[in-house]
PDB file as gemmi writes it, atoms N, CA and C in Angstrom:
CRYST1    1.000    1.000    1.000  90.00  90.00  90.00 P 1                      
ATOM      1  N   MET A   1     118.228 104.007  90.639  1.00  0.00           N  
ATOM      2  CA  MET A   1     117.580 102.562  90.897  1.00  0.00           C  
ATOM      3  C   MET A   1     116.810 102.572  92.298  1.00  0.00           C  
ATOM      4  N   VAL A   2     115.556 101.934  92.059  1.00  0.00           N  
ATOM      5  CA  VAL A   2     114.564 101.958  93.205  1.00  0.00           C  
ATOM      6  C   VAL A   2     114.843 100.518  93.910  1.00  0.00           C  
ATOM      7  N   ASN A   3     114.394 100.660  95.185  1.00  0.00           N  
ATOM      8  CA  ASN A   3     114.510  99.443  95.995  1.00  0.00           C  
ATOM      9  C   ASN A   3     113.173  98.609  95.851  1.00  0.00           C  
ATOM     10  N   SER A   4     113.149  97.689  94.916  1.00  0.00           N  
ATOM     11  CA  SER A   4     111.976  97.088  94.490  1.00  0.00           C  
ATOM     12  C   SER A   4     111.378  96.313  95.673  1.00  0.00           C  
ATOM     13  N   ASN A   5     112.142  95.642  96.505  1.00  0.00           N  
ATOM     14  CA  ASN A   5     111.610  94.904  97.689  1.00  0.00           C  
ATOM     15  C   ASN A   5     110.820  95.889  98.633  1.00  0.00           C  
ATOM     16  N   LYS A   6     111.394  96.996  98.889  1.00  0.00           N  
ATOM     17  CA  LYS A   6     110.647  97.853  99.760  1.00  0.00           C  
ATOM     18  C   LYS A   6     109.448  98.514  99.114  1.00  0.00           C  
ATOM     19  N   ILE A   7     109.510  98.802  97.870  1.00  0.00           N  
ATOM     20  CA  ILE A   7     108.373  99.362  97.164  1.00  0.00           C  
ATOM     21  C   ILE A   7     107.211  98.400  97.223  1.00  0.00           C  
ATOM     22  N   LYS A   8     107.566  97.208  96.869  1.00  0.00           N  
ATOM     23  CA  LYS A   8     106.456  96.090  96.747  1.00  0.00           C  
ATOM     24  C   LYS A   8     105.965  95.757  98.025  1.00  0.00           C  
ATOM     25  N   GLY A   9     106.740  95.790  99.060  1.00  0.00           N  
ATOM     26  CA  GLY A   9     106.323  95.647 100.477  1.00  0.00           C  
ATOM     27  C   GLY A   9     105.373  96.777 100.988  1.00  0.00           C  
ATOM     28  N   ARG A  10     105.692  97.907 100.461  1.00  0.00           N  
ATOM     29  CA  ARG A  10     104.751  98.969 100.882  1.00  0.00           C  
ATOM     30  C   ARG A  10     103.381  98.924 100.249  1.00  0.00           C  
ATOM     31  N   LEU A  11     103.436  98.469  98.855  1.00  0.00           N  
ATOM     32  CA  LEU A  11     102.177  98.283  98.240  1.00  0.00           C  
ATOM     33  C   LEU A  11     101.269  97.273  98.888  1.00  0.00           C  
ATOM     34  N   VAL A  12     101.911  96.284  99.354  1.00  0.00           N  
ATOM     35  CA  VAL A  12     101.116  95.164 100.082  1.00  0.00           C  
ATOM     36  C   VAL A  12     100.559  95.725 101.525  1.00  0.00           C  
ATOM     37  N   GLU A  13     101.511  96.512 102.158  1.00  0.00           N  
ATOM     38  CA  GLU A  13     101.079  97.014 103.381  1.00  0.00           C  
ATOM     39  C   GLU A  13      99.746  97.981 103.221  1.00  0.00           C  
ATOM     40  N   LEU A  14      99.910  98.789 102.176  1.00  0.00           N  
ATOM     41  CA  LEU A  14      98.772  99.685 101.877  1.00  0.00           C  
ATOM     42  C   LEU A  14      97.508  99.148 101.173  1.00  0.00           C  
ATOM     43  N   GLY A  15      97.670  97.849 100.604  1.00  0.00           N  
ATOM     44  CA  GLY A  15      96.633  97.195  99.882  1.00  0.00           C  
ATOM     45  C   GLY A  15      96.496  97.756  98.470  1.00  0.00           C  
ATOM     46  N   LEU A  16      97.737  98.217  97.922  1.00  0.00           N  
ATOM     47  CA  LEU A  16      97.708  98.886  96.542  1.00  0.00           C  
ATOM     48  C   LEU A  16      98.176  97.816  95.561  1.00  0.00           C  
ATOM     49  N   THR A  17      97.886  98.186  94.303  1.00  0.00           N  
ATOM     50  CA  THR A  17      98.388  97.181  93.287  1.00  0.00           C  
ATOM     51  C   THR A  17      99.260  98.131  92.255  1.00  0.00           C  
ATOM     52  N   GLN A  18      99.847  97.291  91.253  1.00  0.00           N  
ATOM     53  CA  GLN A  18     100.653  98.053  90.268  1.00  0.00           C  
ATOM     54  C   GLN A  18      99.756  98.866  89.452  1.00  0.00           C  
ATOM     55  N   LYS A  19      98.413  98.458  89.275  1.00  0.00           N  
ATOM     56  CA  LYS A  19      97.473  99.264  88.435  1.00  0.00           C  
ATOM     57  C   LYS A  19      97.335 100.699  89.276  1.00  0.00           C  
ATOM     58  N   ASP A  20      97.340 100.634  90.589  1.00  0.00           N  
ATOM     59  CA  ASP A  20      97.196 102.068  91.260  1.00  0.00           C  
ATOM     60  C   ASP A  20      98.326 102.782  90.984  1.00  0.00           C  
ATOM     61  N   VAL A  21      99.639 102.076  91.014  1.00  0.00           N  
ATOM     62  CA  VAL A  21     100.845 102.865  90.641  1.00  0.00           C  
ATOM     63  C   VAL A  21     100.614 103.379  89.184  1.00  0.00           C  
ATOM     64  N   SER A  22     100.283 102.552  88.306  1.00  0.00           N  
ATOM     65  CA  SER A  22     100.166 103.126  86.783  1.00  0.00           C  
ATOM     66  C   SER A  22      99.377 104.236  86.717  1.00  0.00           C  
ATOM     67  N   THR A  23      98.085 104.222  87.535  1.00  0.00           N  
ATOM     68  CA  THR A  23      97.292 105.352  87.449  1.00  0.00           C  
ATOM     69  C   THR A  23      97.945 106.641  88.204  1.00  0.00           C  
ATOM     70  N   ALA A  24      98.555 106.382  89.178  1.00  0.00           N  
ATOM     71  CA  ALA A  24      99.231 107.595  89.717  1.00  0.00           C  
ATOM     72  C   ALA A  24     100.332 108.171  89.055  1.00  0.00           C  
ATOM     73  N   LEU A  25     101.016 107.315  88.260  1.00  0.00           N  
ATOM     74  CA  LEU A  25     102.025 107.868  87.427  1.00  0.00           C  
ATOM     75  C   LEU A  25     101.757 108.210  86.033  1.00  0.00           C  
ATOM     76  N   ASN A  26     100.433 107.900  85.747  1.00  0.00           N  
ATOM     77  CA  ASN A  26      99.970 108.206  84.350  1.00  0.00           C  
ATOM     78  C   ASN A  26     100.596 107.488  83.247  1.00  0.00           C  
ATOM     79  N   ILE A  27     100.918 106.162  83.466  1.00  0.00           N  
ATOM     80  CA  ILE A  27     101.612 105.361  82.611  1.00  0.00           C  
ATOM     81  C   ILE A  27     100.952 104.050  82.535  1.00  0.00           C  
ATOM     82  N   ALA A  28     101.381 103.169  81.434  1.00  0.00           N  
ATOM     83  CA  ALA A  28     100.705 101.853  81.332  1.00  0.00           C  
ATOM     84  C   ALA A  28     101.073 100.924  82.492  1.00  0.00           C  
ATOM     85  N   GLN A  29     100.241  99.901  82.890  1.00  0.00           N  
ATOM     86  CA  GLN A  29     100.612  99.030  83.811  1.00  0.00           C  
ATOM     87  C   GLN A  29     101.993  98.312  83.587  1.00  0.00           C  
ATOM     88  N   PRO A  30     102.184  97.781  82.359  1.00  0.00           N  
ATOM     89  CA  PRO A  30     103.557  97.081  82.160  1.00  0.00           C  
ATOM     90  C   PRO A  30     104.691  98.023  82.412  1.00  0.00           C  
ATOM     91  N   THR A  31     104.421  99.220  82.042  1.00  0.00           N  
ATOM     92  CA  THR A  31     105.579 100.231  82.201  1.00  0.00           C  
ATOM     93  C   THR A  31     105.863 100.559  83.740  1.00  0.00           C  
ATOM     94  N   ALA A  32     104.740 100.649  84.511  1.00  0.00           N  
ATOM     95  CA  ALA A  32     104.856 100.659  85.914  1.00  0.00           C  
ATOM     96  C   ALA A  32     105.574  99.389  86.512  1.00  0.00           C  
ATOM     97  N   ASN A  33     105.269  98.256  86.067  1.00  0.00           N  
ATOM     98  CA  ASN A  33     106.013  97.121  86.555  1.00  0.00           C  
ATOM     99  C   ASN A  33     107.512  97.147  86.235  1.00  0.00           C  
ATOM    100  N   GLN A  34     107.804  97.593  85.111  1.00  0.00           N  
ATOM    101  CA  GLN A  34     109.177  97.610  84.605  1.00  0.00           C  
ATOM    102  C   GLN A  34     109.957  98.712  85.459  1.00  0.00           C  
ATOM    103  N   LYS A  35     109.306  99.845  85.773  1.00  0.00           N  
ATOM    104  CA  LYS A  35     109.999 100.833  86.471  1.00  0.00           C  
ATOM    105  C   LYS A  35     110.176 100.300  88.084  1.00  0.00           C  
ATOM    106  N   ILE A  36     109.253  99.596  88.583  1.00  0.00           N  
ATOM    107  CA  ILE A  36     109.381  99.057  89.956  1.00  0.00           C  
ATOM    108  C   ILE A  36     110.387  97.934  90.043  1.00  0.00           C  
ATOM    109  N   ASN A  37     110.538  97.311  88.858  1.00  0.00           N  
ATOM    110  CA  ASN A  37     111.578  96.191  88.840  1.00  0.00           C  
ATOM    111  C   ASN A  37     112.868  96.516  88.216  1.00  0.00           C  
ATOM    112  N   ASN A  38     113.217  97.950  88.177  1.00  0.00           N  
ATOM    113  CA  ASN A  38     114.330  98.451  87.576  1.00  0.00           C  
ATOM    114  C   ASN A  38     114.726  98.012  86.242  1.00  0.00           C  
ATOM    115  N   VAL A  39     113.673  97.746  85.315  1.00  0.00           N  
ATOM    116  CA  VAL A  39     113.894  97.429  83.943  1.00  0.00           C  
ATOM    117  C   VAL A  39     114.015  98.880  83.197  1.00  0.00           C  
ATOM    118  N   ARG A  40     113.203  99.778  83.648  1.00  0.00           N  
ATOM    119  CA  ARG A  40     113.170 101.006  83.132  1.00  0.00           C  
ATOM    120  C   ARG A  40     113.537 101.989  84.120  1.00  0.00           C  
ATOM    121  N   PRO A  41     114.251 103.178  83.853  1.00  0.00           N  
ATOM    122  CA  PRO A  41     114.487 104.110  84.863  1.00  0.00           C  
ATOM    123  C   PRO A  41     113.315 104.893  85.404  1.00  0.00           C  
ATOM    124  N   MET A  42     113.163 105.238  86.586  1.00  0.00           N  
ATOM    125  CA  MET A  42     112.295 106.126  87.199  1.00  0.00           C  
ATOM    126  C   MET A  42     112.749 107.433  87.409  1.00  0.00           C  
ATOM    127  N   ASP A  43     112.092 108.462  86.906  1.00  0.00           N  
ATOM    128  CA  ASP A  43     112.580 109.869  87.017  1.00  0.00           C  
ATOM    129  C   ASP A  43     112.134 110.419  88.371  1.00  0.00           C  
ATOM    130  N   LEU A  44     112.805 111.443  88.719  1.00  0.00           N  
ATOM    131  CA  LEU A  44     112.457 112.092  89.972  1.00  0.00           C  
ATOM    132  C   LEU A  44     111.053 112.515  90.167  1.00  0.00           C  
ATOM    133  N   ASN A  45     110.322 112.926  89.233  1.00  0.00           N  
ATOM    134  CA  ASN A  45     108.922 113.241  89.254  1.00  0.00           C  
ATOM    135  C   ASN A  45     108.013 112.127  89.514  1.00  0.00           C  
ATOM    136  N   GLU A  46     108.392 111.007  88.795  1.00  0.00           N  
ATOM    137  CA  GLU A  46     107.580 109.702  89.124  1.00  0.00           C  
ATOM    138  C   GLU A  46     107.902 109.261  90.472  1.00  0.00           C  
ATOM    139  N   ALA A  47     109.176 109.322  90.980  1.00  0.00           N  
ATOM    140  CA  ALA A  47     109.462 108.899  92.296  1.00  0.00           C  
ATOM    141  C   ALA A  47     108.789 109.706  93.336  1.00  0.00           C  
ATOM    142  N   GLU A  48     108.636 111.027  93.141  1.00  0.00           N  
ATOM    143  CA  GLU A  48     107.928 111.935  94.012  1.00  0.00           C  
ATOM    144  C   GLU A  48     106.452 111.517  94.131  1.00  0.00           C  
ATOM    145  N   ARG A  49     105.811 111.231  92.942  1.00  0.00           N  
ATOM    146  CA  ARG A  49     104.405 110.929  92.903  1.00  0.00           C  
ATOM    147  C   ARG A  49     104.141 109.683  93.593  1.00  0.00           C  
ATOM    148  N   LEU A  50     105.047 108.650  93.281  1.00  0.00           N  
ATOM    149  CA  LEU A  50     104.902 107.326  93.892  1.00  0.00           C  
ATOM    150  C   LEU A  50     105.229 107.499  95.466  1.00  0.00           C  
ATOM    151  N   SER A  51     106.016 108.271  95.948  1.00  0.00           N  
ATOM    152  CA  SER A  51     106.250 108.365  97.351  1.00  0.00           C  
ATOM    153  C   SER A  51     104.955 109.016  98.019  1.00  0.00           C  
ATOM    154  N   GLU A  52     104.146 109.803  97.192  1.00  0.00           N  
ATOM    155  CA  GLU A  52     102.985 110.395  97.801  1.00  0.00           C  
ATOM    156  C   GLU A  52     102.001 109.198  97.996  1.00  0.00           C  
ATOM    157  N   LEU A  53     101.778 108.399  96.856  1.00  0.00           N  
ATOM    158  CA  LEU A  53     100.861 107.243  96.828  1.00  0.00           C  
ATOM    159  C   LEU A  53     101.218 106.397  97.970  1.00  0.00           C  
ATOM    160  N   LEU A  54     102.534 106.070  98.194  1.00  0.00           N  
ATOM    161  CA  LEU A  54     102.844 105.075  99.084  1.00  0.00           C  
ATOM    162  C   LEU A  54     103.038 105.743 100.539  1.00  0.00           C  
ATOM    163  N   LYS A  55     102.836 107.096 100.687  1.00  0.00           N  
ATOM    164  CA  LYS A  55     102.834 107.700 101.935  1.00  0.00           C  
ATOM    165  C   LYS A  55     104.253 107.579 102.609  1.00  0.00           C  
ATOM    166  N   ILE A  56     105.339 107.726 101.700  1.00  0.00           N  
ATOM    167  CA  ILE A  56     106.600 107.665 102.114  1.00  0.00           C  
ATOM    168  C   ILE A  56     107.037 109.018 102.542  1.00  0.00           C  
ATOM    169  N   SER A  57     107.628 109.227 103.858  1.00  0.00           N  
ATOM    170  CA  SER A  57     108.060 110.473 104.287  1.00  0.00           C  
ATOM    171  C   SER A  57     109.313 110.927 103.676  1.00  0.00           C  
ATOM    172  N   PRO A  58     109.653 112.194 103.724  1.00  0.00           N  
ATOM    173  CA  PRO A  58     110.824 112.721 103.163  1.00  0.00           C  
ATOM    174  C   PRO A  58     112.037 112.074 103.676  1.00  0.00           C  
ATOM    175  N   GLU A  59     112.018 111.692 104.982  1.00  0.00           N  
ATOM    176  CA  GLU A  59     113.131 110.993 105.593  1.00  0.00           C  
ATOM    177  C   GLU A  59     113.409 109.612 104.994  1.00  0.00           C  
ATOM    178  N   GLU A  60     112.195 108.965 104.621  1.00  0.00           N  
ATOM    179  CA  GLU A  60     112.318 107.527 104.182  1.00  0.00           C  
ATOM    180  C   GLU A  60     112.618 107.526 102.633  1.00  0.00           C  
ATOM    181  N   PHE A  61     112.352 108.584 101.993  1.00  0.00           N  
ATOM    182  CA  PHE A  61     112.604 108.643 100.394  1.00  0.00           C  
ATOM    183  C   PHE A  61     113.831 107.822  99.979  1.00  0.00           C  
ATOM    184  N   ARG A  62     114.896 108.263 100.509  1.00  0.00           N  
ATOM    185  CA  ARG A  62     116.124 107.731 100.216  1.00  0.00           C  
ATOM    186  C   ARG A  62     116.335 106.264 100.187  1.00  0.00           C  
ATOM    187  N   GLU A  63     115.656 105.686 101.162  1.00  0.00           N  
ATOM    188  CA  GLU A  63     115.620 104.195 101.416  1.00  0.00           C  
ATOM    189  C   GLU A  63     114.933 103.517 100.234  1.00  0.00           C  
ATOM    190  N   TYR A  64     113.891 104.226  99.625  1.00  0.00           N  
ATOM    191  CA  TYR A  64     113.162 103.624  98.561  1.00  0.00           C  
ATOM    192  C   TYR A  64     113.645 103.816  97.192  1.00  0.00           C  
ATOM    193  N   PHE A  65     114.315 105.108  96.969  1.00  0.00           N  
ATOM    194  CA  PHE A  65     114.476 105.476  95.563  1.00  0.00           C  
ATOM    195  C   PHE A  65     116.042 105.718  95.305  1.00  0.00           C  
ATOM    196  N   PHE A  66     117.003 105.522  96.295  1.00  0.00           N  
ATOM    197  CA  PHE A  66     118.325 105.686  96.015  1.00  0.00           C  
ATOM    198  C   PHE A  66     119.190 104.484  96.550  1.00  0.00           C  
ATOM    199  N   VAL A  67     119.068 103.288  95.864  1.00  0.00           N  
ATOM    200  CA  VAL A  67     119.772 102.067  96.334  1.00  0.00           C  
ATOM    201  C   VAL A  67     121.140 101.940  95.638  1.00  0.00           C  
TER     202      VAL A  67                                                      
END                                                                             
């Protein structure tokens, strides 16, 4: 389960949209929305790609992706 609030906050901080997330993860925009909102599970590869997009350090990774 991802920390939706932290991910959404980070998107705002960096001026990114869920469209940017869907492009980075190579998935449809509604699917990206569902993954960010914990409707669909996010796999580890997706979490790693999203952490790169959001410039999340390895030390912070757990705060965003293991709630």
